[in-house]
N, C-alpha and C positions, 0 to 999 in steps of 0.2 A: 539167788540173786538172779542165775541164767533161768530158772523154773518162771520168776515173774517177769521176766523178759519175753520166754516162749508164750506164756499165757496174752500179751500184749500183743502179738504178731497180729498187724493188718497189713493188707497188701491190695492194691489198686484195681488190680487187672486179672491174671491167674494167680489164686492166691493158695497161702499154706503148702507151697512147692515141697517144703522137709518132710510134709506130713500127709501129701496125698494133693491131688488137684483140685481144684474148684470150680466146676464148670459153670461159667454165666457169663454172659452178655458183656462187653466193657462199655457200650453204648448204644442206644435204640433211638430210632426216629418214629414217630409215631403221629398222625394226621389229626387236629381236634376232629372229635366226634367218635374216632374209630375203636372199634375192640382191639386190645391187645394182650399177650400174655407174657411173662417172664419164668422159665425156667432155672433151677440152680440144684446142682449134684456132686455130687464126691464119691469115690469108690469106696473109701472106706471110712463115709460116716458111718454115725451112729442114730443122729438126728440133726434136723434140719429145720430151720426158720427163714423166711423173706421176708425184712424189714422194709416198709413203705416210707419215704423221704421225709413224713412229719412222726414218725412212729419212734421211739425211745428205745436206746439200743441198751444191750443188757452190759453191766459193768466187765473188765476184763479179766475180772476176777472169780466171776461167777461160776459154780462149778456145778449147780442140782440141776443142771440145763434138761436132765432125763425126766427128773421128777415134775417139770413144767407140762400141764397140760397143752399150753401152746405149740409148743417142739413135737415135731411128730417123726417118731423114730423108723426113720427112711431113709434111703440113700439118695433120693431126689425128689423134689417136690416142685410142680406149677402153680405159678397164681395168674387169675384172668381177672381182667378189667375191661369194662364197658362205660362207651361215652367219654372220652380223653378228653382231659383237659387240664391246662396251666395249672391252676389252683388246686386241684385232689393230686394229681400227678407226675406233674413233671419234679425231676431231682434225681436223686442218687439213692437206689434201693441196694439194700444189703442184704446178703447171703451170711448166715450165721452158720456155722458147724462144728458140732462136736466129734472129734474123728475116735476110731473103735478101740479094739483091744491092741496092746504092746506100744501104746503109748501112753503117757503120762495121762492120768485118771481126771477127766473134767477137762484134757485140753482143748480150745477152742481155736480157730481163724476165721477170717470172713474175707469177703470180695467185694465190691460195690461196683453196680452197673448204671450207667446215668442215662436216664429218659429224657426227650427232648422232645415236646409237645410243639409241632410248628405247621403250619402250611409251607411245604416247600419252595411250591410255585409263587405263592402269593408274598413271602416273606423274605424267602432266601434267593431266588433265581435272579439273573440279569438279564432274563426274556424280555426281547423288545413288544412293543405292542401287536405287531405284526406277528409274531412268534406263536407257538404251541410248546408251551410248557410241557414235559415229560417228566415226573417225580421218579426218584427212586428211592424208597424210605428202607433198604436195606443198609443203606451208605452215607443217607443223605445227599445226594447229589442230585444233579437234575440234567436234563438236555434239552436244547432250544429248537425245536425242527420248524422249518418254515418252506412250504413249497410255493417258487414264484411262478404263477403263470403270464403275469404281465410285469417286464421288469420297468422299474420308475425312470426317467429322464431327469438328468437335473444339468442347468448350465452352474456351477459353482460362480457365487460371487466375491469380490472382492473390493468393496467401493469405500471411499473415503468421501464424506461429506459435509459442505459448511451450513450450518443451521442456525435460523433466529429465532427468539423468544415468541412465541406466538403462532410459529409455523406448526402445520401438520405434516407429517412427515411419513408417508409408505415404503416400507422395507420389504422387495421381493425377495423370498430365498432362492429362486431360480428354478423352480419345479415346474416344467414342461409337460409332465405326466406323470400322475403320480403309480400308477400302474396298479397290480393286482397279485397279492393282497394291498391295500391303499398304503403309501408311504405312511409315515408318522412325521411332524416336526416338534422340534424342541426348541423354543427362543429362552435365551439366557442374556443376562445385561451384567455386562462387570461393574462393579459398583467399587467405592471407593474402602483402600482397604486390602483389594484383589480377590474379594472373594466375588465368584457369578450366583445372581439371582435368578432364581427359573421364572418367567414370565406365565402368565395364565392363558395367552395367547397360543394356538396350535395349528392354525393355520398357515399357507402359505405364505401370506404376505401380515407385516407387522405393522398396523396404524397407530403412530404415536401424536400428540397434542403437545407442543414442547412449550412448558408452560415454567419450568427448571431446571438452572443448569446444570443441576444432579442428572438427568435425562440425556447429557451427553456422553462421549465414551464410546467404547466397543458394545456391540451386538452380534452376539453368534446364534445362528438356525443350523442346528443339527438333524438333519433329514434321514433318516432309517429306513429299510424295508428288507425286514431278513437281517441277514448278516453283513447288507451294503450300506456302507454310511457316506454320507457325504456333509461337508459344513461350510458355511458361507458366511463371509465377516462383512459387519458394517461400522463402519466409526464415523462417529457424528462430532463435529468440532463444532463449538460456538464461536460463530462470527463475532469478528473483532472489528474496532475502529479502524478504518484505513489510514493507513503513514503515508505522506508525502513521500513522494519517487522522482528519482530523475527519467526524464523519457529515454528509451532505449535509443541506440543510434544503429544504423546501418549493421547488419553483421559482416567481418569480413571474410572472404575467399578462405579456402583453407590454408592456402600457400602465404595468405598475410599473416595467419596466425601461426604458420611455422616458425614467419620470417621474422616478425614484429611482436606478437602479441603474447604476454601470458596467460594462462588459464589456469586456476584450481583445477588439479586434474587427479581424478581417480582412475586406477588401474585396476582390472581385474585378471591377475595371472592366471595360468593354466594351474590345476591341482591344487584348488581350493584358497587360493590366497586373494587380498583383499588390500593393495594398497590405498588408502583413503586419502580426500584433501587437504588432511593436515602432515600429510608424509607418514604416520603411524599404519604398519602393516599389520595385518593379521590372519592367522589360517581358519576356516570353517569347514563344518562339513557339510557337504552342500547336496542336495536332492531335490529335483523339479524346480518351484519357483520359490526366487527371494526378490525383497522390494533392494533394488541398487540405488536409485535417486528417487526422492519424490517428493516437491512442493507443494503442502495441500490446501494453502489459502494464496499461494504467488504473490508474497512481500514484494517480489522484485518489480510490481509493477503491472503485472497481465494479467488480463481476466482470468482466463481458463488455467487452475494447478494443472500438473504434469505430473506422471510417476514413471518409472523406468522399470520394468521387471528383469531382471536375468534367469533364463531356464537354463538348467544343467543335469549333464547325464555323464554315465561313465563313457569315456570314451579314449580307447587306448589304454585301458587300465585307470584312467585318473578321472577325477572330478572337472568337468570342462565346460565352459561357457558355450550353450547350444544353440541359444537365440536370444536376442533383445527384445523386448516387446516395447512397444511408447502407446501410452493413455494420453493425448492431449486434448483436456475438455472432454467433449463427449466421442472423439476420434480416435481410433486405434488401430496400430499397424505393425508389424512385426519383423526383424530382420532374420530369417533363420538361417544353419548352417548351408554353407554352399553359395551364401550372397543371396537367397532366395527371399523376396518381399512379400510377406502375405498381406493382403487387405481384406477384410471381409471373408475369410475364407479361399479368395482368389490369389493368382498369382499376378504380381504388380511388376512388369519389367522395367528393369533400370535403363536410362540412356549408355550411349556409349559412353566409355572411360572420359572422366572429365568433365561432364556434362549435367549439371543437378537439373532434378525433374521435381517436379510441385508436389506434395501430399495433398490428395484430396481434403478438403475442410480444416486445413490447418494451415499454418505460416511456415510449415518444416520444409524442408528440400530433403533428398536422400542423392547421394553423388557417388558413384565408386571411381578408387583414386586411390595413390599412394598405397598400394594393398591392402584397402579398407574399403567399409560399405560407411561413408560418412552422412549421418543423421545431423541436418545443421536447423536448430530450433531458432527462437529470440531469445529462450531461457539458456539455453545447454548446446553443445555438441557431443555426438557419441560418436564412436567409432568401433565399428567391429572387423576382425581380421578374418570372418567368416569359418572360421574354426574352433578355436577354443579360449579365446581372451579378447578383453577391451577396454574401453577408455569412455567415462565421462568428463566433460569440462564445462565448468561454470563459467556463463558470458557476464558484462557488464557487472565484473566485478573491480573495483579500486585497485589503482596498481601502483601504489605509494610503498614503497619498500619496507617504509616502517611500521605501515600498518597491519596488527592483524588481524590474520582470518577472521571471521565472526558469522555464525549462523544463526538463524532464526530458529524458535520453536516448532514452526510450522515444516521446516526441511529435516527430513528423515531418511533413513534407511542406512546401508551397510556403509555406503560410501563417506556420508556424515559420521559414523561411530556412535548414531545414537542411541537411547533404549529401545530396545523392541519389546518391550512388557511382554503378553503372553504369545507373540512370535518368535518362537525360537529361530535365533542367526535371519532373521527378520523373514522367515518365509510363510508364505502363501499359499491358499488353496489347499489341496489334498495333502495330507501330513500324514499318512497311514502306507501301510505297504513296502512299496518301490519306493516310496517319498519320505520313507523314515528317515532321521539324522539324528547322530549322537552329538549332541553339544557339549559332551566331556572332550571329543577327540582332543588327543595331544598333538602338536603340531611336530616335524620330525627334526631334529636338531643335525647340526652341522657334522657331531661326531657320526651319527648315522649314515651321512648322506656329503661325504669328503669331496673335495675339490672344485664347490662350491662358492668360487671366489673370482673378484675382478668386476663384479656389478656397481658396487655401491660409490657415487663420485658425488662431489661437494661441488654444488653450482653455485655460481655467483649472484645472478638476479633472481631471488627469490625473496618471498614474504614471511611468512610464518617459518617456512620449513627450512633447512639448511642442508639438504642432499636429495638424492633419488637414488632409489635401487634396492634396498632395503626389502620390499615385495619381492624383486627378481631374484633375489640371495633366498629368500623363505621357499618362493616357489620350484625353484633350482634342487632344493632340499627336499621337497616332496617329490618331485618326479624320479629321485633317485636315492628316496628312500631304502634302508637296508638292502641295499644291494639290487636294488632296479635301474636299468638302463634308459635312459630317454631313448623315446623313438626321435626320427629324423625330423618329422613332423613337430613333436614336440619342443624339441631345441630351436628350429626356428621361429615355433609360434613365440616362445620365451623370449628368446632374445630381439624379434620386433615387438613384442610390448613393452620391454625394458626401454632399447632405443625412442621407440615411439614417444613412450610417456614420458620421458625426460626431455625430450623435446616441447612437447607441452606444456610442461611446467616450468621450464627455461624463456621460454620464446624462442629457441632458437631452430636454426634449419634441420632439419630431418636427415636421418644419414642417406648416404645415395646407395651403399649394401649394409647387408646385415648379414654377420657371421652365423653359417652354421644354415644358412637359406641359398636355394637355389641362384647361380649365376643369374640363370635367364629366369624372367619376371613370369613368363608362360610357364613354363614348368610348375610353378607355385601354385599361378593362376587356374591350370585344369587340374592338379592334384586336390586344391579345396572344392572346386564346383564337383569334384566328383564325391566326396564325402556327402554331397546332398541334393536338393531335385530342383538343378537350377533351372532357369527359366530357357527359351527356346532359343533366343538370338541372346546369345554371351554379349555382356560388357563390356569385352575387351578383345582386340582381333588376336589371336595366334594360332 
């Protein structure tokens, strides 16, 4: 029984080690049409033969190996092959060896080498169209080389557009310079079922004739030059029949909002926590830009859709709101850290504290007041503390305490808790490198950050929700996770966001002072503007 087992011995890489090693490659890559050779040997062999993939092997019990003319009585054999092709040459080559004196007579063992006929650059490599592929047939690898003589320039797009049947639509990927080598563009369309279909268009502009509802949805343009990549997103929404709406009333001043008006409010707390309009709170891993609030076709009666993006960075060791960007129809403006307002790349100075200023091309105003930059538009109000937290409140919502808060399908973003489809955590724009996020990141538990109590309160004048402060508790947990200690600025921003958000949600007066914040507002104001790029004449007197 032992002898039979030995005679049947077959090993897949280095073979016959009890009876002497077989020297044979384990895997070999060959380009179609090339010449190649395979060597096989063993120090104690008395006869060797190399079998091609389609040749029949001798049975294990075969002992008359030396009597066969096809076997060579040598210790090593080389076989040579020309014009390599898959049909004739791809597969496993088997080296059969009969061992020499001192071992059981007729004992054979074998080893295999896999030969792969492949054009590495054409069939395996992931090199881009502007790359030069350098294959290595020794180990089946490749290197993508690309020398950029002139860099491409791209303004990444993130566009949501309403279209109607029969309309011709042109989507521009945002390339302002193709560079050398010329940047390539791949257009894809997200189809029903969640799969992307690559389109035939390869230029910087995709033109569509909308003749079918299936043409709506998400389009993605991936622009590549060597190892540099940009991605632009376009979402085409079919135009719906308009619904009757109530004409908007004059927007109240901020003081009236605090004193008398309840508004559904979403709070963006320090360290990646969002307390949504419906009172639920969630932790997210943030980096770069994310959609906070968007109304795609303005079902609330306004002609222009609007979008509010939040840009996040790592500030004082935690994810923090660096700026809030507003798209109102075709107008765009941004409030950045330090209460610096950017319109079309230029500083736009705010008026003195408490004085509203109209934003060009919009019905919105911006006011510096109540320790915030306050953006007041017909559809919403937004509040940015200038350092790491903010709020968005919806206007013109019915105030019947028994009415549930309901939103339309056109209203999307983190504050609505809407399904983000392919945009992880509602992230937009570039998503690689420093903008990479972890969608599976776990929130810090109260056990990991003890002491975060006293934030949750029950409010009397509420609609769908019954309390506020759960987001503040989660934010406190994140700021103090695993033994971290809040900075003075983080603690003030957290408490200010909590107090201010509760006042907006309940329609009550805001606090006269906030725990852990400086007693002098000037101390706080000057600390905040020192973290940004403030306007020359500050909007406050200190």
